[in-house]
N, C-alpha and C positions, 0 to 999 in steps of 0.2 A: 468589365470586370468590377466586382464588388470589393472594395477595399476594407480590410478588417476594422481599420480605425474610424471609418466613416459609416458604420451601421446605424440604423435608426435609433432615436431615443426610446421609441416604443419597444424595440427589442431589448434594449438594455433595462427598460422598466419591467419587462416580462421576467428577466432573470432575478430582478429583485423580488418580484411577487412570488416566483417559485422558491427563492431562498427563504422568504418569510413562511411560506407554506410548510416547507420541510422543518423549519424551527418549531412551528406551531404543532405539528403533528408528533414529533419527537417529544416536545414538552409535555403534551397531553398524556403520552404514555409514561413519561418519566415521573410525573406528578402522582400518577396512580399506583406506582411500584411501592412494595412494602419497605425495601431496603434500597432507596435511590441513592446512586452514587453521584455526587457533584462533579467528581473527575470526568465521568462520562458525559455529563450535561455540558461542561464547559468545552470538552473535546469536540463534541458535536457542533457547538456553536462556533468555535475557532475553525473547524473544518469547513463549514458552510461559508464563513466569512472569507476564508482563503479561496474557495471556488469562485465567489463573487468578484474577489480582487482580480483573479486570473482573466475573467470576462469583462473587466472594467474598460471603458473607452481608452483611458490613457495607457493600459497595458496592452490593448489591442493595437494602438498606434506605435508602441515600441516594438512589438512583435512584427509589424508590417514594415518597419524601417531596417531592422538588422537581424541577423541570424542569432546573434548574441541575446538580443531582446527577446526573440521567439523562444530561445532555450531557457530563458528565466521564467517565462510564462509557463512552460512545460514543467519545469522543476517545481514551481509553486503548486501545480496539481499533483505531481508524483511524490515529491519529498515532504510536502507541508500537509496538504489537504487529506491525501489518502490515508497516512497512518493515524491522523486524528479522527477521521471517520470510522476507522476499524477499532480503535480504542473505545469509541462511543458505544459500540455494539448495538446499532440501531435495530436489528431484528429482534434480538432479546428485549430491548427496552420498549420498543413500540408494540411488539406482539404481546409481551407479558403484561404491560401496563394496561392496554386496551382490552385484555381478556381474549385475545385471538388464540384459540386452542390449537395446539400442534397436531398433525395428523401422522399416522404411521408412514404414509408415503413421504411426507416431509422430513421426518426423522431418518428415513432410509436414504434420502437424497442428501441431507446433511452429512450423514456418515460416510457416503460414498464420496462426496467432495473432499472431506477431510483426508481420506485415503489417497485421493488422486492429486490433490492440491500441491504436494511437494514436487510432482513431476509437471503437471499442467500449468500451475502459476508461472513459474520462470520461463517456460517455453512460450506461453502466450505473450507475456510482457516483452521479453527480449525480441520475440518475433515481430511484435507491433513496432518497436523501436527500429529494428533493421529495415523493415518494409517501408515504413514512412520516411525514413532518413535517406535511404539509398535508392529510392525510385522517384518518379515524377509526382507522387502523392503529396510530398511536402511542399513542392512548388505550387501545385494546383490548390492546396489549402489556403495559400496566401491570397488567392483571388476568388475562391469560391466558398462562401459562408457554410454550406451544408457539409462539404468535405472537410472544413476546419472543425466544425463541431464533432462529426464522426472521428476525426484524429484524436481530439481531446477525450472523447468518450472511451475510445481504445486505450489510451494512456491511463485514464482514471480507473477503468475496470481492471486492467492488468495490474496496475500498482495495488488496488484493493485486494485482488487475489494474492499477490506476493505478501503483502503486509499481513493478511489474515492467515497465510500459511505459516509465517514466521512467529506471529503472536498466538498461535493456536495453543490451547492448554492441553495437558496430558502427557504422561510419560512416553507414550508411543510416538508422539510428534517431536521428541527432543532431537533426535538425530536428523530428522527431516527438515527441521528448522535450520540447522546449520548448513544442510546441503543446499536449501533454497538461497541463503545468503551468499554462499559460494558461487552458485550458478549466476546469480544476478550481478555479482561483482565482476566475474569473469566476462559475461556478455556486454555489460556497460563499457568496461575497459577495452574490449576489442572494438566496439563501435567507436569509441573516442579515438583509438589509434587510427582507425580507417579515415575518419573526418580530419584528424590532424595531419595525416601524411599524404592526403589527396593533393595532387599537383595543380588542380585547378578547381575553381568553385563548382560545387555540386547543385546549387540552387540558382537557376537562371534568372529568377526575379531580382535576386540580390546582385547578381553580376551585372545586370542592366542598370539598376539603380545606383550602385556604388562604384562600378567599374571593376574590372577583373582583379586588380591588385588589392583594392580595399576589401572587395568581397572575399578574397581569399584570406586576408588578414582577419576578417570578421569571423569567417568559418572556423579558422584555427582557434580564435579566442572562444568561440562557442563551444568547440571540442574540448578545449582545456577546461572550460567551466563545467561541462558536463562530466568530464573525467574526474576533476577534483571534488565536485559536489557528490558525485556517486560514491567515490571512495569515502568521503567524509561521512556519508549516510550509511553505507552498507558494511563499513568496518565496524562502527559501533553496533549496528544491527547483528552482525555475526557475533560480536562479543556478548551481546544480550542473549542470543540463542544458545551459545555455549554456556554461558552463566546459568541460564534457566535449565539447561540439561543437567549440569552439575548439582544444581540445588535440588532439582526433583529427585535425583538419585540419593542425595544426602538426606532428604526428608523421608524417603522410603526406608533407608538403612536405620534411621533414628526410630521410625515408627516400629520397625521389626524389633529392634533392640528393646523398646519399651514394652512390646507385647511379651517378649521373653521374660523380662524383669518381673512384669506382672504376674506371669504364670508361676514363676518360681516363688514370689512373695505369697501368692494364694496357697500354694502347696505347703509352704512352711507354716502358714497360719493353720492349716488343717492337720498339722502334726506329722506330716509326711516328708517325703523327699521329692524332688523334681522327677517327673516322669521320664523314663528313658524309653525312647521308641526303639523297638527291635524289628528287624526285617522279618516279613511274614515267612512262615515255613511252608 
């Protein structure tokens, strides 16, 4: 069995090199952008740092010892790294800064994803959480490095999909953003309830190392952490979604009012009266 906290220094160095490479590529695109946003740059830096922290040797050791530690590692990926990486908008920054031209097929795929994301994003994310936590995959990931990395990749991709759906621009996505936030909140709460109410430890590795009673207490602490952190994240996320929905509608109403006022003022300057539209005969 390969213990997570005892992976080679070369492997951890490879993560550092990968992180540095991602920072360099993004930086190259950011520097070449005409209106570069510092907020996006620092979001990307912070997101990559959070990912590196989640794979650090001490964090792997914590994840190996307790369910609660492993949950902290997952939350670092899902709650911290994923939203920061989405805010950074790497596709637009890297592609636009380095002059990568968009294609018609790429634009169609992006439009298709925006339409499907409100349904697919929460399904994929919640599905990954349930499958990994309620099957032998979670236990297998504690001793198999490849399964562990695939597990984290699934969490990261699912979280990126959810956050990108919630933070998507446009009026048409307003209601969908609120729906995604509701779905993630409900799914995470249900999983937390299942873990919290389980009468026995669900992860054999922790039961063997800690004993049944301590492992069960640890599992309940991890479930409570997931529940509280999930609510603490998704409730503000829901508030943001609803606020953006309301603000979008407000901007549209003000814009329409301004156009109407401008038309009235122009008509008066011309010495006439505001045009009245009549129904076609």
